[in-house]
C-alpha positions in Angstrom: -47.5 -22.0 -53.9 -46.2 -20.7 -50.6 -42.5 -21.2 -50.2 -40.5 -20.8 -47.0 -37.4 -19.5 -48.9 -39.5 -16.7 -50.5 -41.0 -15.7 -47.2 -37.6 -15.7 -45.5 -36.2 -13.5 -48.2 -39.1 -11.1 -47.9 -38.5 -11.0 -44.1 -34.8 -10.4 -44.5 -35.3 -7.5 -47.0 -38.0 -5.8 -45.0 -37.2 -2.1 -44.3 -39.3 -1.9 -41.1 -37.6 -3.4 -38.1 -39.6 -6.1 -36.4 -41.7 -5.3 -33.3 -40.1 -8.3 -31.4 -36.7 -9.6 -30.5 -35.5 -13.2 -30.7 -33.4 -14.8 -28.0 -32.7 -18.3 -26.6 -35.3 -19.5 -24.1 -34.5 -18.6 -20.5 -35.3 -20.8 -17.5 -38.2 -18.4 -16.6 -39.8 -19.0 -20.0 -39.9 -22.8 -19.6 -43.4 -23.1 -18.1 -45.0 -20.8 -20.6 -43.4 -22.5 -23.6 -44.2 -26.0 -22.3 -47.9 -25.1 -21.5 -48.4 -23.5 -24.9 -46.7 -26.4 -26.7 -48.9 -28.9 -25.0 -52.1 -26.9 -25.2 -51.8 -26.1 -28.9 -50.6 -29.6 -29.8 -53.8 -31.2 -28.3 -55.8 -29.5 -31.1 -53.5 -31.0 -33.8 -54.6 -34.1 -35.7 -52.4 -36.3 -33.6 -53.7 -34.8 -30.4 -57.3 -35.3 -31.5 -56.4 -38.9 -32.4 -55.1 -39.4 -28.8 -58.5 -38.2 -27.5 -57.2 -35.0 -26.0 -60.7 -33.5 -26.1 -62.8 -36.6 -25.6 -63.1 -37.1 -21.8 -61.3 -36.5 -18.6 -59.3 -39.8 -18.6 -58.2 -39.3 -22.3 -57.1 -35.7 -21.5 -55.1 -36.9 -18.5 -53.4 -39.6 -20.6 -52.6 -37.0 -23.2 -51.1 -34.5 -20.7 -49.1 -37.1 -18.8 -47.7 -38.7 -21.9 -47.0 -35.6 -24.0 -45.7 -33.6 -21.0 -42.8 -36.0 -20.7 -42.0 -35.7 -24.4 -42.3 -31.9 -24.5 -40.2 -31.4 -21.4 -37.4 -33.6 -22.8 -37.5 -31.7 -26.1 -37.3 -28.4 -24.3 -34.3 -29.7 -22.3 -32.3 -31.0 -25.2 -33.3 -29.0 -28.3 -32.7 -25.4 -29.3 -35.6 -23.2 -28.2 -35.8 -19.6 -29.6 -38.4 -17.3 -28.2 -39.8 -14.0 -29.6 -40.4 -11.3 -27.1 -42.3 -8.0 -27.7 -42.8 -5.0 -25.4 -46.3 -5.1 -23.9 -48.3 -2.6 -22.0 -46.3 -0.5 -19.5 -43.1 -1.7 -21.1 -43.4 -5.2 -19.7 -41.9 -7.9 -22.0 -44.3 -10.4 -23.4 -43.4 -13.7 -25.0 -45.2 -13.8 -28.4 -43.9 -17.0 -29.9 -41.3 -19.8 -29.9 -39.6 -22.4 -32.0 -38.3 -25.8 -30.8 -35.8 -27.3 -33.2 -32.6 -29.2 -33.8 -30.7 -29.4 -37.1 -32.9 -31.0 -39.7 -36.0 -31.2 -37.4 -38.6 -28.6 -36.5 -40.5 -29.8 -33.4 -42.9 -26.9 -33.0 -43.4 -23.3 -33.9 -46.1 -21.2 -32.2 -47.1 -17.6 -32.4 -49.4 -16.2 -29.7 -52.9 -15.2 -30.8 -53.1 -11.5 -31.6 -49.5 -11.7 -33.0 -50.1 -14.1 -35.8 -49.5 -13.2 -39.5 -46.8 -10.7 -38.6 -43.9 -12.8 -39.6 -42.9 -14.0 -36.2 -42.9 -17.7 -37.0 -40.9 -17.1 -40.1 -38.4 -15.0 -38.2 -38.1 -17.7 -35.5 -37.2 -20.2 -38.3 -34.9 -17.8 -40.2 -31.7 -19.0 -38.5 -32.5 -22.7 -38.3 -29.8 -24.5 -40.4 -31.2 -26.5 -43.3 -29.8 -29.9 -44.2 -31.8 -30.3 -47.4 -34.6 -32.3 -46.0 -36.5 -30.9 -43.0 -38.6 -33.1 -40.8 -41.3 -32.0 -38.4 -42.4 -34.0 -35.4 -45.7 -32.3 -34.5 -48.5 -31.4 -37.0 -49.9 -27.9 -37.2 -52.9 -27.4 -34.9 -54.4 -24.8 -37.3 -56.4 -26.6 -39.9 -55.3 -25.8 -43.4 -52.0 -24.2 -42.4 -49.6 -25.0 -45.2 -46.5 -27.0 -44.5 -43.5 -25.8 -46.5 -42.5 -27.9 -49.5 -39.7 -30.3 -48.6 -40.9 -30.8 -45.1 -41.9 -34.3 -44.0 -43.9 -35.4 -41.0 -42.0 -37.8 -38.8 -43.6 -38.1 -35.3 -40.9 -40.5 -34.1 -38.5 -37.5 -34.0 -40.3 -36.3 -30.9 -39.4 -39.4 -28.9 -35.9 -40.1 -30.0 -34.4 -38.3 -27.0 -36.4 -40.2 -24.4 
């Protein structure tokens, strides 16, 4: 069984330096992080249940309602981004994690950069309080959720 602790240990003991750097989200990152969060979350089981793909009106309700929640989370929670050097030396955001102690709200790795350890690295410095809650379900079907993590969608709205 996949264990977060084992994966983080493997990441910490790797001899090759990562191809990305972590840093707190800057104001200029806000729009990209918010859009990616909202766009990816609409493909999650909860997003599908809200009808985010059904019709124009359902999509509008999803974006309006979830945008308020996501923007509030980005304003009050810790947001760590991963940045890589792209073509011509231009920095490219390749992932982010939105979290607060004991709660992981969302972790995303940009397509083309997945399965490189970026998501694990983004979570490496998140303090653990024994039980970890997550407020948004994975949008990738079959993606394993670490043992000891529990889904609690109400965590997403507690700051409203």
